[in-house]
DSSP file (Angstrom, degrees, kcal/mol; ACC not computed):
  #  RESIDUE AA STRUCTURE BP1 BP2  ACC     N-H-->O    O-->H-N    N-H-->O    O-->H-N    TCO  KAPPA ALPHA  PHI   PSI    X-CA   Y-CA   Z-CA
    1    1 A M     >        0   0    0      0, 0.0     4,-2.1     0, 0.0     5,-0.2   0.000 360.0 360.0 360.0 -36.4  -17.5   -4.0   36.3
    2    2 A D  H  >  +     0   0    0      1,-0.2     4,-2.5     2,-0.2     5,-0.1   0.843 360.0  53.3 -66.5 -31.5  -17.8   -7.5   35.0
    3    3 A S  H  > S+     0   0    0      2,-0.2     4,-2.4     1,-0.2    -1,-0.2   0.842 107.8  50.9 -68.9 -33.1  -20.8   -6.6   32.8
    4    4 A I  H  > S+     0   0    0      2,-0.2     4,-2.2     1,-0.2    -2,-0.2   0.930 112.9  45.0 -70.3 -42.2  -18.8   -3.8   31.3
    5    5 A N  H  X S+     0   0    0     -4,-2.1     4,-2.5     2,-0.2    -2,-0.2   0.905 114.0  50.4 -67.0 -40.0  -15.8   -6.1   30.5
    6    6 A G  H  X S+     0   0    0     -4,-2.5     4,-2.5     1,-0.2    -1,-0.2   0.898 111.2  47.7 -64.5 -40.6  -18.2   -8.7   29.1
    7    7 A D  H  X S+     0   0    0     -4,-2.4     4,-2.7     2,-0.2    -1,-0.2   0.898 111.8  50.9 -64.2 -40.2  -20.0   -6.1   26.9
    8    8 A L  H  X S+     0   0    0     -4,-2.2     4,-2.6     2,-0.2    -2,-0.2   0.906 111.8  46.4 -62.9 -44.4  -16.6   -4.9   25.7
    9    9 A V  H  X S+     0   0    0     -4,-2.5     4,-2.5     2,-0.2    -2,-0.2   0.927 113.2  49.5 -63.6 -45.6  -15.5   -8.4   24.8
   10   10 A K  H  X S+     0   0    0     -4,-2.5     4,-2.4     2,-0.2    -2,-0.2   0.914 111.6  48.6 -62.2 -43.4  -18.8   -9.2   23.1
   11   11 A H  H  X S+     0   0    0     -4,-2.7     4,-2.4     2,-0.2    -1,-0.2   0.913 111.7  49.9 -62.4 -43.4  -18.6   -5.9   21.1
   12   12 A A  H  X S+     0   0    0     -4,-2.6     4,-2.2     2,-0.2    -2,-0.2   0.917 111.1  48.6 -60.4 -43.3  -15.0   -6.7   20.1
   13   13 A M  H  X S+     0   0    0     -4,-2.5     4,-2.8     2,-0.2    -2,-0.2   0.885 110.0  52.6 -62.8 -41.2  -15.9  -10.2   19.0
   14   14 A D  H  X S+     0   0    0     -4,-2.4     4,-2.1     2,-0.2    -1,-0.2   0.928 110.0  47.7 -60.2 -45.8  -18.8   -8.8   17.0
   15   15 A V  H  X S+     0   0    0     -4,-2.4     4,-1.0     2,-0.2    -2,-0.2   0.911 113.0  48.8 -64.2 -40.7  -16.5   -6.4   15.2
   16   16 A I  H >< S+     0   0    0     -4,-2.2     3,-0.6     1,-0.2    -2,-0.2   0.937 111.9  48.7 -64.2 -45.2  -14.0   -9.2   14.4
   17   17 A C  H >< S+     0   0    0     -4,-2.8     3,-0.7     1,-0.2    -1,-0.2   0.832 110.9  50.0 -66.0 -30.9  -16.7  -11.5   13.1
   18   18 A E  H 3< S+     0   0    0     -4,-2.1    -1,-0.2     1,-0.2    -2,-0.2   0.672 120.7  35.5 -78.7 -16.3  -18.1   -8.7   10.9
   19   19 A N  T <X S+     0   0    0     -4,-1.0     4,-2.8    -3,-0.6     5,-0.3  -0.115  72.8 132.5-126.7  36.6  -14.7   -7.9    9.4
   20   20 A K  H <> S+     0   0    0     -3,-0.7     4,-3.1     1,-0.2     5,-0.3   0.918  74.9  48.6 -55.6 -50.2  -12.9  -11.3    9.2
   21   21 A R  H  > S+     0   0    0      1,-0.2     4,-2.7     2,-0.2     5,-0.3   0.938 114.9  45.0 -57.2 -51.3  -11.7  -10.9    5.7
   22   22 A F  H  > S+     0   0    0      2,-0.2     4,-2.9     1,-0.2     5,-0.2   0.954 115.9  45.4 -58.3 -51.7  -10.3   -7.4    6.3
   23   23 A I  H  X S+     0   0    0     -4,-2.8     4,-2.8     1,-0.2     5,-0.2   0.917 115.1  47.6 -62.5 -44.8   -8.7   -8.3    9.6
   24   24 A G  H  X S+     0   0    0     -4,-3.1     4,-2.4    -5,-0.3     5,-0.2   0.935 116.0  43.0 -61.6 -48.0   -7.2  -11.5    8.3
   25   25 A F  H  X S+     0   0    0     -4,-2.7     4,-2.7    -5,-0.3     5,-0.2   0.907 115.1  50.1 -64.8 -42.4   -5.8   -9.9    5.1
   26   26 A F  H  X S+     0   0    0     -4,-2.9     4,-2.3    -5,-0.3    -2,-0.2   0.930 114.0  44.2 -62.6 -46.0   -4.5   -6.9    7.0
   27   27 A L  H  X S+     0   0    0     -4,-2.8     4,-2.4    -5,-0.2    -2,-0.2   0.903 113.9  49.9 -67.1 -41.0   -2.7   -9.0    9.7
   28   28 A A  H  X S+     0   0    0     -4,-2.4     4,-2.4    -5,-0.2    -2,-0.2   0.933 113.9  45.7 -62.0 -46.7   -1.3  -11.4    7.1
   29   29 A S  H  X S+     0   0    0     -4,-2.7     4,-2.2     1,-0.2    -2,-0.2   0.879 111.2  53.0 -65.5 -37.2    0.0   -8.5    5.0
   30   30 A G  H  X S+     0   0    0     -4,-2.3     4,-1.9    -5,-0.2    -1,-0.2   0.899 108.7  49.4 -64.0 -40.6    1.4   -6.7    8.1
   31   31 A L  H  X S+     0   0    0     -4,-2.4     4,-3.0     1,-0.2    -2,-0.2   0.903 110.7  50.7 -65.9 -39.7    3.3   -9.9    9.1
   32   32 A I  H  < S+     0   0    0     -4,-2.4    -2,-0.2     1,-0.2    -1,-0.2   0.899 111.4  48.2 -61.7 -39.3    4.7  -10.1    5.6
   33   33 A S  H  < S+     0   0    0     -4,-2.2    -1,-0.2     1,-0.2    -2,-0.2   0.834 118.2  39.7 -71.0 -31.3    5.8   -6.5    5.7
   34   34 A I  H  < S+     0   0    0     -4,-1.9    -2,-0.2     1,-0.2    -1,-0.2   0.873 133.0  20.3 -85.9 -39.1    7.4   -6.8    9.2
   35   35 A R    ><  +     0   0    0     -4,-3.0     3,-1.6    -5,-0.2     4,-0.4  -0.546  66.3 158.9-130.2  67.3    9.1  -10.3    8.7
   36   36 A P  T >>  +     0   0    0      0, 0.0     4,-1.9     0, 0.0     3,-1.7   0.794  68.9  71.7 -62.8 -26.6    9.3  -11.0    4.9
   37   37 A Q  H 3> S+     0   0    0      1,-0.3     4,-0.7     2,-0.2    -5,-0.1   0.750  88.5  64.2 -61.7 -23.1   12.1  -13.6    5.5
   38   38 A L  H <4 S+     0   0    0     -3,-1.6    -1,-0.3    -7,-0.2     4,-0.2   0.773 114.8  29.6 -65.0 -27.7    9.4  -15.9    6.9
   39   39 A F  H <> S+     0   0    0     -3,-1.7     4,-2.6    -4,-0.4    -2,-0.2   0.607 100.9  79.1-111.8 -18.5    7.6  -16.0    3.5
   40   40 A T  H  X S+     0   0    0     -4,-1.9     4,-3.0     1,-0.2     5,-0.3   0.915  94.1  49.6 -60.9 -44.8   10.5  -15.6    1.1
   41   41 A G  H  X S+     0   0    0     -4,-0.7     4,-2.5     2,-0.2    -1,-0.2   0.907 112.8  47.8 -62.0 -41.5   11.7  -19.2    1.3
   42   42 A V  H  > S+     0   0    0     -4,-0.2     4,-2.4     2,-0.2    -2,-0.2   0.946 113.3  47.5 -64.7 -47.8    8.2  -20.5    0.7
   43   43 A F  H  X S+     0   0    0     -4,-2.6     4,-1.3     1,-0.2    -2,-0.2   0.924 116.1  43.1 -58.4 -47.7    7.6  -18.2   -2.2
   44   44 A L  H  X>S+     0   0    0     -4,-3.0     5,-2.9     1,-0.2     4,-1.0   0.877 112.5  55.0 -67.5 -37.4   10.9  -19.1   -3.8
   45   45 A G  H  <5S+     0   0    0     -4,-2.5     3,-0.4    -5,-0.3    -2,-0.2   0.889 103.6  53.8 -62.2 -42.1   10.4  -22.8   -3.0
   46   46 A V  H  <5S+     0   0    0     -4,-2.4    13,-0.3     1,-0.2    -1,-0.2   0.861 109.6  48.9 -60.3 -36.3    7.0  -22.8   -4.8
   47   47 A L  H  <5S-     0   0    0     -4,-1.3    13,-2.3    -5,-0.2    -1,-0.2   0.685 124.0-106.2 -78.5 -18.6    8.8  -21.4   -7.9
   48   48 A G  T  <5S+     0   0    0     -4,-1.0     7,-2.9    -3,-0.4     2,-0.8   0.602  70.5 142.6 104.6  12.1   11.5  -24.0   -7.7
   49   49 A F  E   < -A   54   0A   0     -5,-2.9    -1,-0.3     5,-0.2     2,-0.2  -0.798  30.7-174.5 -89.2 110.8   14.4  -22.0   -6.4
   50   50 A G  E >   -A   53   0A   0      3,-1.1     3,-1.0    -2,-0.8    33,-0.1  -0.490  40.3-107.2-105.1 170.5   16.2  -24.3   -3.9
   51   51 A T  T 3  S+     0   0    0      1,-0.2    -1,-0.1    -2,-0.2    -2,-0.0   0.698 122.9  41.0 -70.4 -16.1   19.2  -23.9   -1.6
   52   52 A L  T 3  S-     0   0    0      1,-0.5    -1,-0.2    31,-0.0    32,-0.1   0.327 130.9 -74.3-111.1   6.0   21.3  -25.9   -3.9
   53   53 A G  E <  S-A   50   0A   0     -3,-1.0    -3,-1.1    27,-0.1    -1,-0.5  -0.684  83.2 -19.0 126.8 179.0   20.0  -24.5   -7.2
   54   54 A P  E     -A   49   0A   0      0, 0.0     2,-0.3     0, 0.0    -5,-0.2  -0.298  69.8-117.4 -58.8 137.3   16.8  -24.8   -9.3
   55   55 A V    >   -     0   0    0     -7,-2.9     3,-1.9     1,-0.1     6,-0.6  -0.621  35.7-102.1 -79.8 130.4   14.8  -27.9   -8.4
   56   56 A G  T 3  S+     0   0    0     -2,-0.3    -1,-0.1     1,-0.3     3,-0.1  -0.213 104.4  15.2 -53.9 135.1   14.4  -30.3  -11.3
   57   57 A G  T 3  S+     0   0    0      1,-0.3    -1,-0.3     2,-0.1     2,-0.1   0.499 101.5 121.8  81.2   4.1   11.0  -30.2  -13.0
   58   58 A S  S <> S-     0   0    0     -3,-1.9     4,-2.2   -10,-0.2    -1,-0.3  -0.383  79.8-104.1 -94.6 173.7   10.1  -26.8  -11.5
   59   59 A I  H  > S+     0   0    0    -13,-0.3     4,-2.8   -12,-0.2     5,-0.2   0.912 122.7  53.8 -58.9 -44.6    9.2  -23.5  -13.0
   60   60 A A  H  > S+     0   0    0    -13,-2.3     4,-2.5     1,-0.2    -1,-0.2   0.901 108.2  49.0 -59.9 -41.6   12.7  -22.2  -12.1
   61   61 A A  H  > S+     0   0    0     -6,-0.6     4,-2.1     2,-0.2    -1,-0.2   0.903 111.3  49.5 -65.7 -41.9   14.3  -25.2  -13.9
   62   62 A A  H  X S+     0   0    0     -4,-2.2     4,-1.2     2,-0.2    -2,-0.2   0.915 113.2  46.4 -63.6 -43.7   12.2  -24.6  -17.0
   63   63 A V  H  X S+     0   0    0     -4,-2.8     4,-1.7     1,-0.2     3,-0.4   0.917 110.2  53.4 -63.6 -42.3   13.0  -20.9  -17.0
   64   64 A Q  H  X S+     0   0    0     -4,-2.5     4,-1.1     1,-0.2     3,-0.2   0.906 106.0  53.8 -62.2 -40.9   16.7  -21.6  -16.5
   65   65 A S  H  < S+     0   0    0     -4,-2.1    -1,-0.2     1,-0.2    -2,-0.2   0.807 111.0  46.7 -63.0 -29.0   16.7  -24.0  -19.5
   66   66 A M  H  < S+     0   0    0     -4,-1.2    -1,-0.2    -3,-0.4    -2,-0.2   0.769 119.0  37.8 -83.4 -27.2   15.2  -21.2  -21.7
   67   67 A I  H  < S+     0   0    0     -4,-1.7    -2,-0.2    -3,-0.2    -1,-0.2   0.387  86.0 172.5-109.1   4.2   17.6  -18.5  -20.6
   68   68 A T     <  +     0   0    0     -4,-1.1     2,-0.1    -5,-0.2    -3,-0.0  -0.329  62.1  51.7 -57.7 132.6   20.9  -20.3  -20.3
   69   69 A P  S    S-     0   0    0      0, 0.0     2,-0.3     0, 0.0    -4,-0.0   0.518  93.9-137.9 -76.5 148.0   23.4  -18.8  -19.8
   70   70 A V        -     0   0    0     -2,-0.1     2,-0.3     1,-0.1    -2,-0.1  -0.575  19.0-119.5 -78.6 131.7   21.9  -16.9  -16.8
   71   71 A A    >   -     0   0    0     -2,-0.3     3,-1.9    -4,-0.1     6,-0.4  -0.504  27.1-114.3 -72.5 128.9   22.8  -13.2  -16.8
   72   72 A T  T 3  S+     0   0    0     -2,-0.3    -1,-0.1     1,-0.3     3,-0.1  -0.450 102.2  13.2 -62.0 132.1   24.8  -12.1  -13.7
   73   73 A G  T 3  S+     0   0    0      1,-0.2    -1,-0.3    -2,-0.2    -2,-0.1   0.465  99.6 131.4  79.9   0.9   22.6   -9.7  -11.7
   74   74 A G  S <> S-     0   0    0     -3,-1.9     4,-2.5     1,-0.1    -1,-0.2  -0.275  76.1 -95.5 -79.6 172.6   19.5  -10.6  -13.7
   75   75 A L  H  > S+     0   0    0      1,-0.2     4,-2.7     2,-0.2     5,-0.2   0.904 124.4  49.7 -56.5 -46.6   16.2  -11.4  -12.1
   76   76 A F  H  > S+     0   0    0      1,-0.2     4,-2.6     2,-0.2     5,-0.2   0.928 112.0  48.1 -59.1 -46.1   16.8  -15.2  -12.2
   77   77 A A  H  > S+     0   0    0     -6,-0.4     4,-2.3     2,-0.2    -1,-0.2   0.878 111.8  50.1 -64.8 -37.6   20.2  -14.8  -10.6
   78   78 A I  H  X S+     0   0    0     -4,-2.5     4,-2.3     2,-0.2    -2,-0.2   0.940 111.8  47.5 -65.0 -48.0   18.8  -12.6   -7.9
   79   79 A L  H  X S+     0   0    0     -4,-2.7     4,-2.0     2,-0.2    -2,-0.2   0.900 114.3  46.6 -61.1 -42.6   16.0  -15.0   -7.1
   80   80 A Q  H  X S+     0   0    0     -4,-2.6     4,-1.4     1,-0.2    -1,-0.2   0.901 111.2  51.8 -66.3 -40.2   18.4  -18.0   -7.0
   81   81 A S  H  <>S+     0   0    0     -4,-2.3     5,-3.8    -5,-0.2     8,-0.3   0.875 108.3  51.7 -62.1 -37.5   20.8  -16.1   -4.9
   82   82 A A  H ><5S+     0   0    0     -4,-2.3     3,-1.9     6,-0.2    -1,-0.2   0.916 106.6  53.0 -65.3 -42.5   18.0  -15.3   -2.5
   83   83 A A  H 3<5S+     0   0    0     -4,-2.0    -1,-0.2     1,-0.3    -2,-0.2   0.805 111.3  47.3 -61.7 -29.1   17.0  -18.9   -2.2
   84   84 A M  T 3<5S-     0   0    0     -4,-1.4    -1,-0.3    -5,-0.1    -2,-0.2   0.284 119.5-113.1 -93.9   7.6   20.7  -19.7   -1.4
   85   85 A D  T < 5S+     0   0    0     -3,-1.9    -3,-0.2    -5,-0.1    -2,-0.1   0.852  75.4 130.8  60.7  38.7   20.7  -16.8    1.2
   86   86 A G  S > <S-     0   0    0     -5,-3.8     3,-1.6    -8,-0.2     4,-0.4   0.042  77.2 -51.0 -99.2-153.5   23.1  -14.9   -0.9
   87   87 A Y  T 3> S+     0   0    0      1,-0.3     4,-0.6     2,-0.2     3,-0.4   0.731 130.0  61.0 -62.0 -24.7   23.2  -11.3   -2.2
   88   88 A G  H 3> S+     0   0    0    -11,-0.2     4,-2.7     1,-0.2    -1,-0.3   0.681  83.3  81.2 -76.9 -16.6   19.7  -11.5   -3.6
   89   89 A A  H <> S+     0   0    0     -3,-1.6     4,-2.9    -8,-0.3     5,-0.2   0.913  91.2  48.0 -58.0 -46.9   18.1  -12.2   -0.2
   90   90 A A  H  > S+     0   0    0     -4,-0.4     4,-2.1    -3,-0.4    -1,-0.2   0.893 113.5  49.3 -65.3 -37.1   18.0   -8.5    1.0
   91   91 A K  H  X S+     0   0    0     -4,-0.6     4,-2.0     2,-0.2    -1,-0.2   0.931 113.5  44.6 -65.9 -44.6   16.5   -7.5   -2.4
   92   92 A V  H  X S+     0   0    0     -4,-2.7     4,-2.7     1,-0.2    -2,-0.2   0.898 112.3  52.1 -68.5 -39.3   13.8  -10.1   -2.3
   93   93 A H  H  X S+     0   0    0     -4,-2.9     4,-2.7    -5,-0.3    -1,-0.2   0.917 109.5  50.5 -61.8 -40.4   13.0   -9.5    1.3
   94   94 A A  H  X S+     0   0    0     -4,-2.1     4,-2.3     2,-0.2    -2,-0.2   0.908 111.5  47.2 -61.5 -42.6   12.6   -5.8    0.5
   95   95 A I  H  X S+     0   0    0     -4,-2.0     4,-2.4     2,-0.2    -1,-0.2   0.905 112.5  50.0 -66.9 -41.8   10.3   -6.5   -2.4
   96   96 A M  H  X S+     0   0    0     -4,-2.7     4,-2.0     2,-0.2    -2,-0.2   0.914 110.6  49.6 -63.1 -41.9    8.3   -8.9   -0.2
   97   97 A A  H  X S+     0   0    0     -4,-2.7     4,-1.9     2,-0.2    -2,-0.2   0.899 110.0  50.5 -65.5 -41.1    8.0   -6.3    2.6
   98   98 A L  H  X S+     0   0    0     -4,-2.3     4,-2.6     1,-0.2    -1,-0.2   0.898 108.0  53.9 -60.6 -41.7    6.8   -3.7    0.1
   99   99 A G  H  X S+     0   0    0     -4,-2.4     4,-2.6     1,-0.2    -2,-0.2   0.887 106.9  52.2 -57.5 -41.4    4.2   -6.3   -1.1
  100  100 A G  H  X S+     0   0    0     -4,-2.0     4,-2.2     2,-0.2    -2,-0.2   0.898 109.0  48.8 -62.9 -42.1    3.0   -6.6    2.4
  101  101 A V  H  X S+     0   0    0     -4,-1.9     4,-2.2     2,-0.2    -2,-0.2   0.929 112.0  48.8 -63.4 -45.8    2.6   -2.8    2.8
  102  102 A V  H  X S+     0   0    0     -4,-2.6     4,-2.7     1,-0.2     5,-0.2   0.921 109.7  53.5 -60.3 -42.6    0.7   -2.7   -0.5
  103  103 A G  H  X S+     0   0    0     -4,-2.6     4,-2.3     1,-0.2    -1,-0.2   0.915 107.7  50.3 -59.1 -42.4   -1.5   -5.6    0.7
  104  104 A M  H  X S+     0   0    0     -4,-2.2     4,-1.9     1,-0.2    -1,-0.2   0.917 111.2  48.6 -61.2 -42.9   -2.3   -3.7    3.9
  105  105 A G  H  X S+     0   0    0     -4,-2.2     4,-2.7     1,-0.2    -2,-0.2   0.907 110.9  49.9 -64.1 -43.0   -3.2   -0.6    1.8
  106  106 A L  H  X S+     0   0    0     -4,-2.7     4,-2.7     1,-0.2    -1,-0.2   0.865 108.1  54.0 -66.6 -35.2   -5.5   -2.7   -0.5
  107  107 A A  H  X S+     0   0    0     -4,-2.3     4,-2.2    -5,-0.2    -1,-0.2   0.898 110.6  46.2 -64.9 -38.4   -7.2   -4.3    2.6
  108  108 A V  H  X S+     0   0    0     -4,-1.9     4,-2.5     2,-0.2     5,-0.3   0.929 113.4  48.9 -67.7 -45.0   -8.0   -0.8    3.9
  109  109 A I  H  X S+     0   0    0     -4,-2.7     4,-2.4     1,-0.2     5,-0.5   0.930 113.0  47.4 -61.5 -44.4   -9.2    0.4    0.5
  110  110 A D  H  X S+     0   0    0     -4,-2.7     4,-1.5     3,-0.2    -1,-0.2   0.914 113.3  49.2 -62.5 -42.9  -11.4   -2.7    0.1
  111  111 A R  H  < S+     0   0    0     -4,-2.2    -2,-0.2    -5,-0.2    -1,-0.2   0.906 123.1  28.2 -62.8 -44.0  -12.8   -2.3    3.7
  112  112 A F  H  < S+     0   0    0     -4,-2.5    -2,-0.2    -5,-0.1    -1,-0.2   0.633 136.8  23.9-101.7 -14.6  -13.7    1.3    3.5
  113  113 A H  H  < S+     0   0    0     -4,-2.4    -3,-0.2    -5,-0.3    -2,-0.2   0.429 102.0  93.3-126.2  -1.7  -14.4    1.8   -0.3
  114  114 A G     <        0   0    0     -4,-1.5    -4,-0.1    -5,-0.5    -3,-0.0  -0.061 360.0 360.0 -81.8-173.6  -15.3   -1.8   -1.4
  115  115 A N              0   0    0      0, 0.0    -4,-0.1     0, 0.0    -1,-0.1   0.479 360.0 360.0 -79.8 360.0  -18.6   -3.4   -1.7
C-alpha cells in the first residue's frame, strides 16, 4: 500500500513540476476571483489611491491634477472611493473578481492550446 501512495505522490509532484506556470497562474487568478478584496488595496495603492485621498507624487495625484474638478461617479471617483472603502469598493471588487475569472480562462487556454 505504501508503494502505491508513494507512486501517487511522485506522479502528482511530476505533474505539478511539469505545469508550474499553469498551476501558479490558475491558482493566483482563482484566489483573485474568490477574494478580490485581498488584492484591491494593493492595486489601488500602487496607483496612488490612498485611504485619505490620492498620495502626493503618485499616478493618482497626477491624474487628479489633470482632471480637476473630479466628476462625481466617474472612474477616478470610483477608484478613490474604493481606496477609502466607500461606494466604489463593491464595483472595484467585482471588476477584480471578473479579472481573476478571465485570468483562469487564459491559463487554461494557454495550457491546452498554447505552445
